[in-house]
C-alpha positions, 0 to 999 in steps of 0.5 A: 413159637411152637406149641411145645415150647410155648407151654414153658415160654422158652426154647432152652429145655428143648433145643438140646433135646432136638439138637437144634441150632437156635430158636428158629431151628427149634420152632421149625422142628417142633412145629412139624409135630405141633403148631405155631402159636403166639406167646405174649412174653409179658402176660405169658398168654399163649394164643392159637393161630388159625393159619399155620403157613404165614408164621413159618418164615418168622419162626423163632423171631419176635413178631406183631400179629394183627387180626381178630381174636375168637375167644371161644377157640382162643385163636387169632385169625391172622390178617398180618404178621410183621417183625416186632420193633 
């Protein structure tokens, strides 16, 4: 997810404003002026990601990210990203 939509936990309010086709298009457009982040839909927690290139191909999709979490910066250092099952 992108940083703008992660705050609300949804792309719905922003999709129409941007004229985006879907969640992927919204994420890519918003990430240009922000960043990619991981939203845990169960806890509503938002995590910063240390690498902004790796998540791009998964924009708007549910993923599983592995890597160490730095509590001080609240950032996940991405080792792997894969589609969620």
